[in-house]
N, C-alpha and C positions, 0 to 999 in steps of 0.2 A: 205588088209586093208578094213574095213567096213566104208562106207561113206554115210551120209544122205545128200540129195540135195533138196533144195526148188527151185521152178522155173525150174524144170527139163524138162518141156515141151516147154520152150522158145528156141530161136535160139541158145544161148550159152549153156543153160542147156542140150539141146538135144545132142549137139556135145560133151559136157563134159561127159555126161552119157555113150555115146558110147565109148569115149576114155578110161575112167576108166575101164569099163567092158572089153575092149580089152586088157588091161594091167593086168587083173586078179583080179581087185578089186571088191568087192561086193558093189553095189549101192542100197541104200534104198531111194525111192522117197517120199518126203513129199507132200501129195495130199489133195485136198479139197473134195474128195468123200470118200465113204466107202473103207477102205484099203484092197488091195489084197496082194498077195505075194510080199515081198520086198517093201512094202509101209507102211507109217505111216500117219494117218489122222490128219488134223488140220483144224480149222475154225478161222482164224485170226480176222474176223469181230466180232465174239462172244468171242474171247479170249480163245478158246479151243484148246487143243493139247493132243495127246496121248503120255504123257511123258514116260510111261513105254516102248514104242516102241523105245525110243532113248537111253535107258540104254545100256552101254557097247560098243557103237560104237566108232570108232577111231577118226572120224573127221566129221564136219558139214560144208557144203558149202551153203551159203544163197544168192540166186539170184532173189528173188521175188521182184516185183514192177511193177506198171503200166507203159506202154511205154511212154517215154518222148515225142516222136513225133507222137503218135497214133492219137491225136486229137488237135484241136486248143486250145490254152491256155486260156480258160475261167477261171474265179475265181474258179468255181466248179471243173474243171479238174486239176487245179494247186493244189487244196486241196487234190484231189485224188492221184496225183503224190507223194505228201509229206506223206500223211497218209498211203498209201500202202507200203511205205518203213519203216517208223518209227514204225508203229503198228506191222508189221510182225517181224521186227528186235528185238523190245522190247520183244515180246512174246517168240521168239526163244531163245534169250540170257538169259532171266530170267529163262526159263525152263531148259536150259542146266546147268545153274549155280546151280540149286537145285538138280540135279541128284545125286544118290549115286555113279554111275560110269560114270562121264561125259566124253565127248570126250577130247582128248588132244589139239585139234586144231579146230578153227573156222575161215573159210574164208568168209568174209561178203562183199557183193557188195558195191561199191561206184563208183565214176566217176571223171574224170579230170575236170568236171564242178566245183569241189571244188575250183579250182584256179581262176575261173572267167576270165575276159577279161584282159590279161596281156601283150599284144603287143609282143615285141621281147625278153622279159625276159626269161631266162632259168630257168625252174621250176623243181627242184627235190622234193623229199618227205619232205625236210626240209622247203620248202616254205610255207608261211602262206596262209590262205584262202583269196579268192577274195570277190567280191560283186555280188549282183544279186540273182535272184530266185534259179538258179541251185546250186550256191555255198551254199546258205542257206539250201537247201534240203540236199546236201551232208554232211554238218556239222552236221545237226540233225540226219541224217541216221547213220553216223559213231558214234555219241555219244550214240546212242541206243544200241551199242554193249557192253557198259561199264559193265553191270552185269556179262557177260561172262569173260571179261578180269580180273575183280576184283576177280573172283572165281578161277583164276589161269589157265584159258584156254588160250592157245596161240592164239591171235586174229590178223589176217591180214585184213586190209581194202583195198579192191581191187579197186583202182582208175583207172577205165577202160577208155581207149581212144576210138577212132573210130574203131570199129571192122570191118575188111574188109572180105567180102565173097560175091560171086555172088548170094547166096541163100537168102539174106535178108539184112536189114539195109541200111545204106547210099549208099554203092556201088551199090546194086541192083536197087535202085531208080534212080541212075545216068546213068546206062548202056543203057537204051533205047534211051536217048537223044544223047549219044555219038555214038551209032550205026548209027543214022541218021545224024550225023555231026552237031548236035545242042548243043553239050556240050560247056561250057565256064567257065572261072573263075568267081567267085562271087565278084563283085565290082572290086577293084584294085588288088585283089588276094594276098595282103601282109600278110593276117592273117595266123597264123601257125596252121597246122593240125597235131595232134599227133595220130597216127594210130597204129594198130597191126592186123595181120591176125587172123582169127578165130582159125586156127590150133595152132599158137603160143600162143594165149590167153588160150586155154584149156591146152596146154602143160605147160604153166606158172603156172596155178592153180594146176596141178598135182605136179609140182616141189615144190610149196609152202606147200603141204601136209607134206613134210619132211624137207624142208629147215628151218634153224634156224633164221627165220625172224618173226617179229611181228610189229604191227602198220601199217601205210600206206605203200602201195606198188604200184608204178605206173605200170600199165599193158599197156605198149606202146612199140613200137619198138624203137631202139636207135637212129633212124634218122628221126625226124619229118621234115615235108616239109611245105612250104607255099602253099596256095591254088593255086597260079599260077603254082607252080612246080607240084602239084598233078594233075592239069588239063592237063598240057603239057605231063606229063608221061602217064596218062591214054589215052589221044588222040594218043600218039605215039604207045603204045602197041596195040591199036585197029585200027591203020592205018586210023585214021579219023582226019579231021581238028577240031580245037577248037579255033576259031578266035574271036568270039564275046563275050565280057563280059556280064554277066547277071546283070542288074541293080536291085537295092534293091526293087523297087516297085513290081516286079513280085513275088518273094518269099513272100514278105510282104502281098500281096493280097491273096496268096494261103494259107499260114501258119498262118498269123497274124504277126504283126511287132515284137513282143517280142520273139516269138519262132523262127522266121526267123533270127533275130539278134543273138540269143544264139547258134543256130545250124550252121549257115553258115558264120557269119561275125565276131564273137568273136575269139580272138587269144589266143592260149595256147600252148606254146613251152615246152612240158613236156618231161623230160629225166628220164629213168628208172634206177636210181642210185642203188636202193636196189636190183633189179633183177640182174643187172650187177655185183654188189659186191658179190652176192651169187652164181656166176659162171653159171647162166642160159645162154644157147646159143639159139639164135633165128635161125629158119630155113629160115626166110625171114627178114634180118635186114634192107634192103633198099626197097624203094617203087618199084623200077624197078623190083627187084627180086620178090617181093610180087605179083605185077600185072601180070607179065609173068606167074608165077606159078598158079595164080587163074584163069586167063582168057585163057591161052594157045592159042588155035586156034579160040577163040571167038571174031571174028573181024566183 
C-alpha cells in the first residue's frame, strides 16, 4: 500500500513511518522543504501543495499540528494550535477531493479533548462534544475533513488519548519525578485518564487503513484509569513511593492555569467502541501490562 503521511517527523509520525515500512508499505512523507525521494512538498501557510505527487496513492494519514503542551497557552499560541490543525486539514482534504485518482482512505488526527471534562461518564464515539478550548479545536479540526468525506474518501477521525512511551509525551515528563520518589497524583486523583501505548496507537492506525470504519474512532486502550490508579501503578512498576498529592498551584504556575487544568485535571473516561467492534486487538490492554512492557527494568 502507498501511504502519504503528514507530521511524519513527530513522535507518532516517526513510529508510524517505521511501522508501515517494516510491514512492506511504501511511505511518502509530506514535507515543508524541497521534496526528495518518497516525499511530496507542501506549504500550508501559503496554501501550496504538490497535488500531482498525491495522485494514485492508496491512503493519506494526517498528523500535523502544533504541540498542545509545547508552550504556555497565550492567546497567540492558542490561535496557532487551532490554525495549525484547521489550515493543514482543509488544504489536504480539499486537495485530495479534487484529485483524478484520490486515495480511498484518509485518517485524520483529532483527540479525546473533543469530549471535554466529563467526570465519570463513559464516552464512546457516540458521545457528543464537550466544552472548552480543546473541544472547540477538535470540533473544527474534524469538520475540516469534510471535503474529503464528501468526495467519497473513507475518512476516520483519530480521537487520540494519552500516548504512552518513555521516549516523549506525558510519560517521559513524569519519569524523572518518579525515579526520585517525587511522583504523586494530581489533586484528588479522581479524574479519568484514557491512554494507549505508542505501539498500539500505530498498530491501530495500520488497522484502520483496511478496516471498514469511518467517522470518529477513539484511539485509546479499553481500560482507562483514574489518575490515582495511574500514579499508583507507575510507582509500583518503578518500585518507588508516590505518597504526596501534587496541588493545583504547582502545575498552574508552571504551565498556566488553563493548560494545567486541561492536561492534568480534566476527566475523560473514553472507551474505544469502534476499534473493539472492528476486532482490533491491543498488545497492552491494561495499564499494568503497558507500563511493565514500556519500562521493563527502568526503575
